[in-house]
N, C-alpha and C positions, 0 to 999 in steps of 0.2 A: 393070729400069732399066739403061740403057746407061752404062757407067763413063765418067768424064771424065778418068781418069788411071790410071797404072800405076806400081808400085814399081820404081825403077831402082837403088836402093842401100839397104842396111840397115847401121846401125852402132849397137850398144848399144841404148839406148832411143829412138833416133831413126831415121828413114827419110827417103829422098828420093823424091819423087813427080814423075813427068813428066806434065804436063797436056796432054791430047790436043787437037789442033786440030779433029778431026772428031767431037766429042762430040754428044750428042743436042741440047744447047742451047749457045748462045754462052757464052763464059767469063764475061762480065759478068752474064748472067742467072743463072748457076749460083752466083754469089756465093762463089767459092772464095777467100775473103779470110782475112787473119790473124785468129785467134781462133775460127774455125769448127771444129766437130767434123766429122770424116770417118770413114768405115768402110772397113777393108781386108778384102776377102773372102779368107779363107784356107781351107785344106782342112777344118780341124776347128773353126774358130771365126770370129767376126767381131771384128777388132781395132778398138777405138775409139782414135782419135788426134786431135790438135789441130794445126791449121796454125799455125806460128810464123813462117814467112817465105815470101814468094812473089817469084820473080825470073825475068827472062828472060836473065840473063847466064850464060855458060858452059853453054849448052844442049848436050845430048848430040847426037852426030852422027846426027841423024834428022830428017826433015821432019815426023814425026808430032807432035812436041811443040812447043807455043808458049810454054811457061813451065815452071819447076820450082818445087816447094814443099817446104819442110822441115816435117816433122810429128814431134811427140812422141808416142810410144806410151804410152797411159795404162792400158789394161785390155782385157778381152775379154769378149764375150757368148758363153756356152756353152749347149748344149742345143737341142733342136728344138721340141717343142710348148710347153714351159714354159721359155723362155730366162731365163738368170740372168746378171747382170753381176758380175765380180770384178776387183779391182785387179791390176795386174801382167800380164805376158805370159808364157805358158808355151810357146806355139808362135809363133815369129817368122815374119813374112811372107817370102816368097821373091820373087826378081826376076820381075816380070811380073804379080804379083797385082793384080787390079782394085781401084780406089779410087773410092768414091762419097761424095757428101754424105750424112751420116747422116740417116736418116728419123725422123719424129716418134715412130713406134712404138719404134724403137731407143733414142731419148732417154728415152722413158718407162720402158723396161726398165732403163736406167742409173740413173735417178733415182727409181725406184719405192721407196716406203718399205719398209724391210726388217722393220718391226715397228711396234707401237703407240707406241713411245717416240720418236716423230718429231714435229717441229714445222714448220709451214709458215711460212717467212720471206719468201717472194716468188716471183718467176718467173725463168726463164732469160732471159738477154739474147738468145740465139740463137733461142729459140722461146717466146714469151710464153704459150703454152698449156700449157707444162710447169711444174708447181709445183716449187720448190726446197725440199727438205726438209733438216733438220739433225737428226742423231742426238743426242738430249740426253745419253744416258749417255756417249757418246764425248766430247762437247764439255765436259761438266762434269768427269768423272773425270780427264781429262787437261788441264784448264784451257783457257781461251780468252782471246783478246785482240781488241779492236776498235780499229783504227788509222785515223786520218784527220785531215786539216787542219780548221781551223775553218770552219764554214759548209757542209760537205758532207753533213750529215744524220747525223753520228755519234751525237749524243745521242738523236735520234729512233730510230736503229737500236738503241741500247741499250734504250730503252723498249720497242720491239717485241720484242726477244729476251727480256727479263725478263718481260714480260706473257705471252708464249707459254710460257715455262718454268713460270711460276706456274700457268697454265691446265692444263698437262700434268701438273705435279707439285705439287699444292696443299699437300702436306705439307712440301715442301722449304723450309727457312728461308733467307732471303736478307738479307744485310747490305750496304747500299750507302753508300759514302762519297761524299756529294754536295758537291763542292767549291764550286759556284756556286749552290747552293740552287735548282736548276731542276727537280728530279724530284718535289717534294712532292705534286703533284696527279696524277701519271701513273698511280698504282696504286690510287686510290680507297680503299675501305674495307679493302683487303688489306694496307695498310702503316701503320705508326705512324711519325710524323715526330718526330725528336729535334733539339733545338737547345739553346743554353746556358740557355734559360729553363726547360726541363723535364727536363734531364739531371741525374742524380745519379751522379757518378763519384768516389767518395771518394779522397782523396789517398793513402791508405795502400795502394791497389791499384797505384800506380805503383812500379816497381822503382827501384833506386838511380840508375841513369843517367837515367831519366825524371824523377824528382823533382828531380834536380840541374838538368836542362834547364829545368824550370819555375822553380826558385828563381833561377837565373842568367839567365833570359830568353833562352835559346838561345845564350848566350855560354859559352866555356870556364870551368869553375869554378876558384875559387882553391884551390890545392893544400892549404893549411893548413885552410881551412874544410871541404873535402871529407873530410879525415882526421877532423875532429871529428864530422861527420855520420855517417861510416861507423862510428864508435865508439858514438854515442849512439842511433842508430835501433834497432839490435837490443835495446838495454837498454830503450828506451821500449816496445817490443813486449812485452818480458818484464814490465815494470811494469804494463801494462794487463792482461795475462793474470793476473798476481798479484791485481790489483784485482778482476777478474771472479770469481776463485776465493776471494776473501777471506771470503765468507759461509760457505764450506765448511771454512775453516781451523779454526773452532771445533768441527767435528765430528770432530776428531782428525787431520785432514790436516796434514802438515808444511808450513810456509811455505817457499817456494822462492825462492832468490836470483835476481832478474831476470837476472843475468848468466849464470846456469847453465841457462836455459830452452832454449837451443840454437837460437834463431832467427838467421837471417842478415838482411842488409840487404834482400834480395829476397824473403823469405818473405811471402806475401800474407795477413798477419794484421793486425788493427786496432791502431792506437796513437793517442794523443791528442797534439795539438800542445802542449797545456799541459804534458804530461809531457816532451815533447822539449825545450821551452824551459827547463823547470825543470832538466833534466839538464845542459844547456849552461851555464845560469847557475850551477849548483852547481860545475861545473868551473872556471868563470871566477872564482868567489869564492875558490878555493884558490890562485890565482896572485898572485904579488907583482909580477911584471914587467908594467909598464904596456903595453908594446908587444904582449905576448902577449894581454893582456886585450882589446885593441882588436879582435883577430881574432874573438874570441868575441862581442863586442858587435856587430860588423858582421854576423855570421851571424844573430844574434837579430833585428836590424833587418831583414835581408833576408826572414826568415820572416814577420815581422809585416807587412811591406809587401805581400807576396803574399797573405797570409791576409785582409787588410783591403781588398784590391782587389775591388770588386763584380763585375768581369768574371770572377773566379775563384770565384764563389759555387758553381758546379756541383761544384767540388772540395772546398771548405772549409766548406760548410754543416755545422753540428754537428761541427766539427773538434775541439772540446773535450768533446763529449758521448760520443763513441764509439759502439759498437754494431757487431756483426759482420753487416753487410748484404750480404756478398759473394754469397750465394745469391740474394737479391732483385735485385741488380744484374745478375748473369748471366742470370737469368730474364727480366728486363725488357729488357735489351739484345738478347739473342739469341732472344727469343720462345719460351720454354719454360715453360709451354705456349703455343701460338700464339694461342689464343682467337680464331680467325678472322682474325688479322693475322700471317701468317707472315713478313712483310718489315719490316725496319727501315731507315729512311732517316736517316742522320746528316748533318744540314746543318752544314757546317763554316765557312761564311762569317761567322758571328756570333761565333766564338771569337777570343780574343786571338791575334794573329799569333804571339806568342812561344811559345804553348803548343800550337799545332795539331799540330806534329810529334810531340810527346809523347803527345797524345791518340790520334793514329792508331797510334802504337807500342803503347800499352796495349791498344787494341781488337784490333789484329792478333794480338798476343801472347796475349791471353785467348781469342780465337777458336780459335787453334791449340791452346793448352793444354787447353781444355775438350774439344776433339775427341780429343786425346791421352789424357787421363785418363778419358774416357767410352768409349774403345775405338771411337769413330766410330759409335755407335749412332744418332745424330741428325744426319744430313748437313746441311751449311750451305754456301751459296755466298757468298763474300766478294768483293764487287765494288769495285774501287779506281779511281775516276774521277781523271783527271790523274795517272796513276801515276808519271810521270817526276819529279814533285815529291818523292815519298817514297822512291823507289828509283833515284836518279840514277846514271848510268854513271860520272860523276866522283865518286870516293870523298871528295873534299874538299867536296862540296856536300851540304847536307841533314844529317839527323840519323841517325847510324850505327845505333842500335837499331831505328829504323823500317825501314831497308833490310833489316836482319837479320831482322826479324819477317816482312816481306813475302816475303823470300827463303825463309824456313823453310816458309811455306805453299806456295810454288811448288815446292820440292824434295820435301817430305815430306807435305804436307797431304792428298793423295789417299789415303794409307794410313789416315788417321784421319777420313775423311769431311768434310774441309775443302777446298772447291774454290775456285779463284781465277779471277776475271774482271778483266782489265786494260783500261782505256780510256785512250788517250793520243793526242795530236796530234804528239808528237815521239818516235817509237820509238828514234831514234838516241841520245837522251839518257836512255833507260831502261836499267837494268842488263841487259847482254846475257845473263847467266846466268839472270835471271828470265824474260825474254821467250822464251828458248829452251825453257823448260818448258811454254809454251803450245802445245799440239799442234793447236789449231784457230785460224786467224787469219781475221778479217773485215777486209779491207783496203779502205779507201775512198781517195779522191783524196789523194795526197801529192806535193807538188812539190819537196820538198827532196832533193837528191842523197844526202846522208848517210842519210836515212831509207830511201830506196830501196835503198841499198847494204846496210844492215842487214837489210832484208827478204830480199834475195837470199841472204844468208848463213844466214838462219833457215829459209827454205823448202826442204824436202828433196824435194818432189815433182818428177817428171820435167817438169812443166809450169811450172817456174820462169820460163820465158820469158814467161809471162802477165804478169809484173811490169812488162814494158815498157808495159802499158796503164795503169799506176797514175796517171801524171800527167794522163791524158786522160779519166778516169772522170767521168761526170756525177753530179749530186746524187742520192743514194740508190742509186747503183750501187756494187756491191761485188765484190771478188775474194775468194772463200772458198777457203781451203786447209786441208788437214789431215784429221784423223781424223773430224771431225764431218760431213763431206760426202763424197758418193760419189766425186766427182772434183774437182780444182781447177776452180772454176766462176766465170764472170762472171754475176752475177745482179743483180736489182733488188729492193731491199726493198719489201714491199707497203706500201700506204697505212696510216697509223696514225690511228685515230679522234681527233678534235680534243681530247677530254678526256684523251687519253694523250700529247699532245705536251709535251715538256719546255719549261718556260717560266721563265726567271729572274725571281725576285720583284722584283729591282731594276729590271726593264724594264717591269713591269706599268703603272706610272704615268707612263711616258714618252710615251704617245700624246698628241699635241697636242690640246688642247681649247679651243674658241673661248670657252667660258664661264669657263674657269679663269683667274682673274686672279693672276698671279705677283707679288703686291705684297709690301710689308714684313711683312704678317701671315703670309703664306705662309713667308717666310724665317725669321721668328721661330719659327713652329711647327716648322720643320725643325731649327732650332738647339736648341729645347727637347728634341726627341727625341734629337738628337746628344749633348747633354750628359747626358741621362738614361741613356744607355748606359754611362756611366762614373761614375755617382754612385749613392749608396744611396737617394736619395729617389725616390718615384714621380713620373712625369711627368704633368702634367695633360693631359686629352683624349687620352690614349694607351691605348686599350682593351687593347692587348697587354700593358701593364704594370700598369694598374689592376686588371685581372682576375686578376693573379697570385695564386695561392693561397699561404698561409703555407708555410714550409719543411716538407718532409715527406720521408720516406725514399723513397717510391715513389708514383706516381700510382695512384689507386684509381677504382672505379666512381663513387663519389660526387664525386671530384675528378679528372676526366679530364685528359688531357694537353692543353696548349695547342697549337693548330694554327697554322701560319705565318700572319701577317697578310696580308690581300689588298692592303693599301696599303703605304705606306712603313714599313719595319721598321728600328728603331734598329740592329739587328745588321748591317744592310747596309753600315754605314760602316766596319766593321772589315775590314782588308785582310789577305789571306794573304801570307806571305813567299814568296820565290822567284818573282817575277812571270814570266809567260810571255815567252818570247823569240820 
């Protein structure tokens, strides 16, 4: 093949190429445009480079060149009969080395799967016949992020990636925080769907900061009340432990003072609300100062209000019965054993807005702690949709413990088999420390300048110039960077089967229907469902609520989990805090 250019300068990881006027084909037909891969023929290897700029300004003093191109040196192909690609350049090109458009065979060498642990996510933008593979081990163990504005196919891309991961690693456990209730049908029988109607997350699993956030509805706690709680919660835990062991006291065991048991406010052991309130009431009864007693009374009222709110039933069911169900909760949430369903989808749109951050904090913290104390023997992928809500760059926004829990997985999770996947449409609003831990990035169209600037600082590859394409990417087009891909690549996600497409439950019933009469009966039915979401009574004609089983510790084979309703769901009326900007 006749070369269409020659190297005229080399500087670090970049080179300048002069494009020849007398090539085999006209320049327009050769498509030597920005974003194309080229090959530089050196003495011992073929260097793979990408064109980042083409210009006819400041041409060298020679009639041979009609334009110049800047190229980034990405890697090299070594070997004769069995060529192999490796990142980085060991032998730099010299002045005059010929430059050609890369051939399909060379692209196949670059993107050839290096092992069985690869997933097919789409095709290259430059050559649709070349399959784009992602290395699962590199992508998971070093975390990954999917970034893109609304409407560019981000959720569809997430469904594709997770389905391919589950297909390749059927034993990997996946936990997905589904902010908008849109992934419930994407994974079929491989996923269990949790929502406030079938989740059991006992209040005593919340640490001190999290339970305070629940009791004070996301507002800062009152200092005096916090002091009381910090004092009585450990004692309540000791009282329950003593109660549990009371049948053995008669066997010669000495009764232990609850205050001497050694629990802290954060020790994940059961206690009962009746014991907690009794301890507060006991202390209030010893006070003679009326103003001091008011503080205790307010705290008791606050606890009662939350406990009696039907929206918090997932936390406070059997709050006065007790029972150490932590093993059941962990097994149920994180699929141990998986029983054919290795994935959990936590639908957050139905939870009270005031408690969402606390719930996410508990889940992140328990996922990390279980990996830590199990020595990482059962790997899990924790996927956080709309991650900027829970780990905001602004420390004054959001719930601190949630950011801390996500950050801990990002920084240390890989050591204990807890991997992180972040999905966000506003990477500039996400904590920079957390996103910097994601070594594989799938970047879709982003129009915001701040988001693009953050990406430039996060991408360390020589082809960071690819980011100039981000605002002009088409739907389903992706720039993939990092350890999970052979090279920084512009690719197109493959088509996703209709049954795997994310679909928000709130939009299912929005298709106009000629026969549907939106009369007063329709409005009344909606209001019944609306009010039913915040009351104790069952709502008539609501199969989602009338079919609800009696309270139980865990779903069983005889009493399976409720699946999301196909129609209007009362939970859809609850809004998450921190709306999108």
